[in-house]
N, C-alpha and C positions, 0 to 999 in steps of 0.2 A: 557499572560504567562510570567514567569520570563525570560525565554530564549529569548522571543521576545522583552521584554522591556530592558534587560540588555546585550544581546548578550553573555551570559555566560551559560555554560553547567550546567544543574540542576543535583545535586547529591542526594538531599533528600528534602522531604516536611514533616514538623512536625506540627501537630495541637496542639493548646493551647487555653486557655480561651479567649485571645484577638484576635485570628485569626489564621493565618498560617505563619510559617517561612519557606522560601524557601532557602535552602543552595546550593550555587553554588560552582564552583571550586575556586572562588575568594572571595565571600562575602556571607552575609546573608541578605535576604530581607523580609520585613513584608508585608503581604497582608490580606485583608478581605476575598477575594475569589480568586481562581486560576482556570483558564481554561487550561486543558491539551489537546493539539492537537497531541497526540501520541497514539500508540496502547494501548488498555486497559491493556495488560500484563505489559507494561512499567509503567503505572500509578500505578499498584500494587506493582512494585518494588521500587517506589519512596516514598511510604507512607505506614504506617501500617494500615491495614483494618481488620475488623473481619474476621475470617476464611471463613465463608460462602461467604462473598463479595469478598474476595481475590481469592477464588476458581473460582468464576464467572469471574473475570477479567483475570485469567490465561487460561480460556477456549478457547479464540480466537486463532486460528491458521492461518498461512499464507503459501502460496505456493511459492517455489523458481521459479524465471523466468529469462530466458536469453533473452535480447531484443537488437535489433539493427535496423539500417536503411539502405535502398538501394535506388538508383535512377535508375529506369528501363530505357531500351533503347527507350521506347515510353511512352507518357503521358497516364495516366489512370484516369478514372473518380473517384471522391470521393466515397469511399465504406468502409465497414467493412466486412471482410471475415473470417468466423469461420470454421475451419477444423473439420467436424463432423465425419469423418472416419479416426481417428488418428492412424497412425502407429508409432512405435518408430523411432525417428530421424526426423519425420515430424514437421514442424512448426505448432503451434496451431492456430495462427491468423495473419492476415495482416490488416493494417489500413492505409487509406489515408483520412485525415480529411478535407483538403481544396483543392478546385479546382485549385488555382493558385500556388500550391506547388507540385513539382515533386517527393517529398520524400514519400516513403512508409515504414512504421514501421512494424516490425514482431516480434513475440515472441515465445519462446520455453518454455514449462513447463517440466522441468526435475527433477526427484526425487533427483538426485545427481547433482544439477545445478552448484555447485562449481567446479566440474570437467570439465565443459564446457570451462573454462578459460585456461585449459592446452592446449599446442600447438597441441598435437595429436588430442584431442577431438574437438578442434576448427576447425581443418582442415576437420574432418569428418562432422561436422555441415555445413560448407560451401559447401562441396560436395553435401550433401543432399539438401541444400537450392537451389543450382543451378539446380539440377534435378527436384525438386518439382516446382520451378517457371516456368520452361519450360513446364512440363507436365500438370500442373493444373492452372497456372495463365497467360499463353501465354506471358511470359516474357522470351525472348531468351537470353538477355544479360542485365547486370546491373553493376553499380558502387557501391561497398560497401563503406559506409561511416564509418570513424573511431570513431564510437560513441557507440559501443556495451558495455553493462554493465550487471551486475548481480543484480537482485532485490531479496532480501530475505524476503520482507514484502508485497507481492502482494496477492490480493484476500483474505481479512479477512473472516473467516467462523468459524462456530461451528458445532459440530455433529448434525445431523438431529433430534435426540431425544431431545437435549437441546433446539433446535429451537422450536420444537413442545411444549415443556414444558414452553415456554414463556421467553426464554433467554433475548431477547431485552426489554421486559416489565420489567424484574427484573433489567436490567442494567439502564433503564430509571429511575427507582425508586431510584437509588443511586445518581442521579444528585443533587448536593448541600448538601447532608447529612453530609459530612465532610468538607464542604466549597469547595469541589472539583467538577468541571464540566468537562465533557469529550466531545470531538468532534473529527472529523477526520474520516478516512475510516472505522475504527472499529465500529463506531456508525452509519455510513450512507452508507456503501457499497463502492466498488472500483470505484469511479467516482469523478472527481474534481467538477462537477456540483452539485452532491448530497451532497458532503462534504460542499460546500459553502452554499447551501440551509439549510442544517442541522445547520450549525454554526449560520446563521442568525436567524433561528427559536429559537435556544438555547438562544441567547442574548435577543431576544424579549420576551421570556417566563420568563427568570430568572433575567434579569438585568434592 
């Protein structure tokens, strides 16, 4: 990608007879093909597509997520815990990936996730987290790490009707049509492993 090759923010991609012009904040770069490792809706904003294709690109939605990390008072085995009986204020999931790491990550899926970063709401979240950890996770005490952040691009998804109507087949059919190739979680689901596998498959198939 131009951003990966030049370290410059991409502002526009323009197609012409000789290939593609990628306009950044500093320069213009010429490419035969461009791989976009950004959400489909961002691809649609960078380049002009036929209306039907642009509508398809804009269909992918994301969930806001508040995430953070804690270090419990006792070591836990690696696990992924999903809260299936979700009440408002409860964390959605906990994750400990590696046995030799004491850190446990947690996530909240809030409709108004930006409000979580306010002091009042953050205090409420911490209070709920403390209660939930004790009652459901057998964690009586923990150290909160200063790593919490707000994600506004988690869990790419489309309406179920669009999925049933072959949304991803239509998206795959767009690969290379304009000299543009798409990868990332919008094409491969929310997982680093899946994104890497999809990217490798894309390169092997088209390059």
